[in-house]
C-alpha positions in Angstrom: -107.0 75.1 69.5 -104.6 72.2 68.9 -101.2 72.3 70.3 -98.0 72.1 68.1 -96.3 69.7 70.5 -96.6 66.4 68.6 -93.4 65.1 67.1 -95.0 64.0 63.8 -97.6 65.7 61.6 -101.1 65.0 62.5 -103.2 63.3 59.7 -106.4 61.5 59.6 -107.6 59.4 56.7 -111.5 59.4 56.5 -111.9 58.0 53.0 -111.0 54.5 51.6 -111.3 55.1 47.9 -107.7 56.0 47.4 -104.9 54.2 49.2 -102.7 56.5 50.8 -99.0 56.1 51.7 -99.4 58.0 55.0 -95.9 57.6 56.2 -94.7 59.3 52.9 -97.1 62.0 53.1 -96.2 62.8 56.8 -92.5 63.1 55.8 -93.7 65.5 52.9 -95.7 67.6 55.3 -92.7 67.6 57.8 -90.3 69.0 55.0 -92.9 71.7 54.3 -93.1 72.6 57.8 -89.3 72.5 58.2 -88.9 74.8 55.0 -90.9 77.3 56.7 -89.8 77.0 60.3 -92.7 75.3 61.9 -93.2 72.4 64.3 -94.4 69.3 63.0 -97.9 69.7 64.4 -98.5 73.3 63.0 -101.4 71.8 60.8 -103.9 69.1 60.9 -104.6 67.4 57.5 -107.8 65.3 57.2 -108.3 63.2 54.0 -112.0 63.2 53.0 -114.3 61.8 50.5 -115.5 63.6 47.6 -119.1 63.9 49.1 -117.6 65.4 52.4 -115.5 67.7 50.5 -118.5 68.7 48.3 -120.4 69.5 51.6 -117.6 71.7 53.0 -117.1 73.5 49.8 -120.7 74.3 49.9 -120.9 75.3 53.5 -117.9 77.4 53.5 -117.4 78.7 49.9 -121.0 78.3 48.6 -119.7 76.1 45.7 -121.7 73.0 45.0 -118.8 70.7 43.9 -116.0 68.7 45.3 -112.7 70.6 45.3 -109.2 69.0 45.9 -108.0 71.1 49.0 -109.7 73.5 51.5 -108.0 75.3 54.2 -109.5 76.5 57.7 -107.0 78.8 59.5 -107.1 78.8 63.2 -107.5 82.6 63.1 -108.3 85.1 60.5 -105.0 86.4 58.9 -104.3 89.2 56.6 -102.2 88.7 53.4 -98.5 88.4 54.4 -96.2 91.0 53.3 -93.3 88.5 53.2 -93.4 84.8 53.6 -90.3 84.6 56.0 -91.8 87.4 58.1 -95.2 85.7 58.4 -93.6 82.3 59.1 -91.5 83.8 61.9 -94.6 85.6 63.5 -96.4 82.4 63.6 -93.6 80.0 64.8 -95.0 77.8 67.7 -98.6 78.4 66.5 -101.2 76.1 65.3 -102.0 77.3 61.9 -105.2 75.5 61.3 -106.9 72.5 59.4 -106.5 71.3 55.8 -109.0 69.1 54.1 -107.9 67.0 51.1 -110.0 64.9 48.7 -107.6 62.2 47.5 -109.9 61.1 44.7 -110.1 64.6 43.4 -106.3 64.9 43.9 -105.7 61.6 42.0 -107.8 62.9 39.0 -106.1 66.2 38.9 -102.6 64.6 39.4 -103.2 62.2 36.6 -104.0 65.3 34.3 -100.6 66.9 35.2 -98.6 63.7 34.9 -98.3 63.2 38.7 -99.0 60.5 41.0 -101.7 60.8 43.7 -99.1 61.2 46.5 -97.1 63.7 44.5 -100.3 65.9 43.9 -101.3 65.6 47.6 -97.8 66.9 48.7 -98.4 69.8 46.5 -102.0 70.4 47.8 -100.6 70.2 51.3 -98.1 73.1 50.5 -100.9 75.0 48.9 -103.1 74.6 51.9 -100.4 75.8 54.3 -99.9 79.0 52.2 -103.6 79.6 52.7 -103.3 79.1 56.4 -100.5 81.8 56.4 -103.1 84.2 54.6 -102.2 83.8 51.0 -105.1 83.9 48.6 -104.6 83.1 44.9 -108.0 84.4 44.0 -107.2 88.0 45.0 -103.3 88.5 45.2 -102.4 89.0 41.6 -100.1 86.0 41.5 -98.2 86.4 44.6 -99.3 83.0 46.1 -98.5 81.3 42.8 -94.9 82.8 42.8 -94.3 81.9 46.5 -95.8 78.5 45.9 -93.6 77.8 42.8 -90.3 78.9 44.7 -91.2 76.6 47.6 -92.0 73.7 45.2 -88.7 74.1 43.7 -86.9 74.0 47.1 -88.8 71.0 48.2 -88.4 69.1 44.9 -92.0 69.1 44.1 -92.8 69.3 40.4 
């Protein structure tokens, strides 16, 4: 398990197709962590190729295509009753890993009228919510509502 002792978010870029403004993305992730009351190293974000994302998606979700973001919690978590309660419970903990495919994010961002960095910031927020136990595939819109509220607070459109 990783420790939450680092002063800056931990990121690793394992792709070269999409140029990434890493310092801007680190600031975005720091703002997400700060909004939720977590330390800077509560998550580890890895930027991967479409091929790697397709492999991960096939292995862990049995879906044979690249997706934009996958989350890997450090431990199994039930759906949270309330965002603030869950965040308080997990303060000081390492939440888990997030994999993002910047090429997929860039394509999706373009469709929504956002730049790749803007889309990646939204995906990091989305990934953190999954690490907290939210699941938009089963929760009747709860994750979508929480994400929309946090996007407003963070100035993410």
